[in-house]
N, C-alpha and C positions, 0 to 999 in steps of 0.2 A: 437585183432580186425582184421576184414577183410574188404576189399573194392572190387569193381568191380561189373559187372552186376549180377553175380551169387554168390557174396561174396566169390570168390575163391582165392583172393590175400590177403595174410597177410600184414598188414601195418607194415612197418619197417622204419628205418631211411632213406633208399634209396627212399621211397615214399614221403618224405618231408612233412608230415602232419602239422608240426608246422611252420606257416608262419613267425612269429617273436619270435622265442624261440628255445629251444633245446628239442629234443625228448628223452624220456626214456621209455624203456619197462616196462609195468606194469603187474600185476598178470593177469588181464582180458583184456588186451589191451595195450594201450600206454598212456603216460602222457606227456603233453607239459609243460615245465617250461618256462613261458613267459619272454621276455625281459622287462625291465622297461618301463612302459607306455602302455603295451598291456595286453589284457585279452581275455577270451574265451577258449573253449576246444582246439582250434587249434591256439591260440594266433593271431587271425585274426581281432580283434577289438581294436581300440584305446580306452584307458581309458578316461573317462570324470569325472567331479567332482561328478557326481551321483554314481560313483564307489568308492568314498572316498579314493583316492590314497594318499592324503597327511596325513601321520601318525601323524605329530606334526607341523601343520601349516594350513594356509588358502589356499583354492583352487580357481583358476579362469579358467573357460573354455576358450579355444582358438580355437574353431571351428575345422577345419580340422587338426590343429596342435596339438590337444589333450588338454592338461591342463598345468597350471603353478602353482607350489606350492610356497608360500611365507612362509618360515620356521619360527617357533618361535626362539627366540634368541639362544637357546642352541642346535639347530639341523641344519643339512645341508643335501644335497643330493637331487636328482630329486624328491623323494617322502618324504623328510624330515625324513629319517629313520636312519640317522647317528648322534650320539651324538658328539658334539664338545667338545674337551678337551683342556688342556693348550698347547699341542703340535702344535695346529693350531694358537696359539698366538691371542686369541680372545679379550684380554684387550687392548684397544687403548692407554690408559694413566694410567697404573696401573700394579699391580702384580697379577698373576693368581695362583689359587689353584685348583687342580683336586678334584672333589667330586663324590659321587656315582651317581649323576644326571647330570654330565657334568663338570662344572667348576664354580668358584666363583672369582670375581675380587675385589681387594682392590684398590680403586682409588687413584691416586696421588692428592695432594692438587690442587683444582681448577677444578676437574672433578667429575662427578657422572654418574649414569646409570649402567645397568647390564654389559656393556662392557666398561665403563668409557669413553664413546664417547660424553658426553654432558658437555660442558664447564659451570662451575658454575659462575654465575655473582652476583653482589650485589643485583639484583632484587630478588634473592633467599633468601636473608637475612641470610647469613651464619655466620655473626659475632654476637654472642649472647650478649656480653657486650662490644661493641666497635663500631667504625665507619668503613665502608667498602669502598674500592676503587677498581674499575675494572681495571685490567691490561690485557696484551695480552693473557696470558694463564690462565685466571680465575680472581682472586681477591686477595687483601691483607687486613688484619684487623689491625687497630690501636686500641689497647685495652684501655678501661677505667681503671682508677686507681683501683688496687685491683684484676685485672684479667690478665691472660696470656693464652698462647696456640694459635694454628693456627686459631681457631675460637673464641678466647677470652672466652673460656668455662671453664677455670680452675681458681677458686678463689685463689688468692695469700693470704697466711696467715702469721702470725708472725713466725710460726715454719719454714717457708722458709727463715727467716732472711733477709727480704727485706730492712730494714732500715740500712743505713750505719752509721748514728749517731743518738743518742737518743733512746727512748724506744718505743716499738711497742705494740699496743692494737688491738686485733681482733675485727672486727665489721661486721655487715651484709653486704655482698658484698665485703669484703676486709679487710682493716686495716687502722689505723691512727697512727700517731707517735707524740711524744712530744720532742722537742729539739729546739735549736736555729738555726736549718737548715731548708731549704725548698727543694722543688722538690719532685718528685714521691717517691723517696727512701731516703729522707733526705740526699741528696748528696751535696747540695749547701749551703754554709754558708749564713745565713740570718741576719737580723737586730736584 
C-alpha cells in the first residue's frame, strides 16, 4: 500500500499507520494487529458492545472508555477470552478438577455454587432425614433414627450392625430392634 499526494510513498512501520496496534507487512499492503479494545483497519476506533468484544460474557458500553466485559464464571480477561483452570484457584471452599471446558469444583460441606462461594444454610433444606442447625460456615444435621451421613441421606440398615444389644430388623427408613435395651442403637440398659 502507498500513501502521499501521488501515492508515491510505500506504507511501512516507520509511517506508523496502526494507531493502537502492531504493523505487519501483508501481500498487498499492510495489516494492523489491534491492541485489545481497538478495531478498524488502522486500529483507530475503540470497540463498543456493538462490536461484540466479550467472547464469553456480558458487555456494558462505557462511553469514551470503551466497554466492560463481565465474564461468565469459567472465563477471564479483558474480552473474556481466557479459560480459567485450577492453577488460578477458582474454588473458594472446595477442591478443583481441571476439565476440557475449564474447571469443576467439589464443594466443602456447607458450600455450593460453581466456585463454592455460596454458604449453604438450613433455608436450603440440606438435611434429607433430620433437623438442621445453621453454624458459622454453613450447617450441621442431626439425623433421625435410621439415617446417617453429612446430609442424613444414607439409610442405616441392619447389615451395618447398628444395634449393640438385641436383634435388628430392617424397616422402611431405617431399622428397629428387640431387646431389653433402649437408645438409638440399643446401647442403654432398659427396664
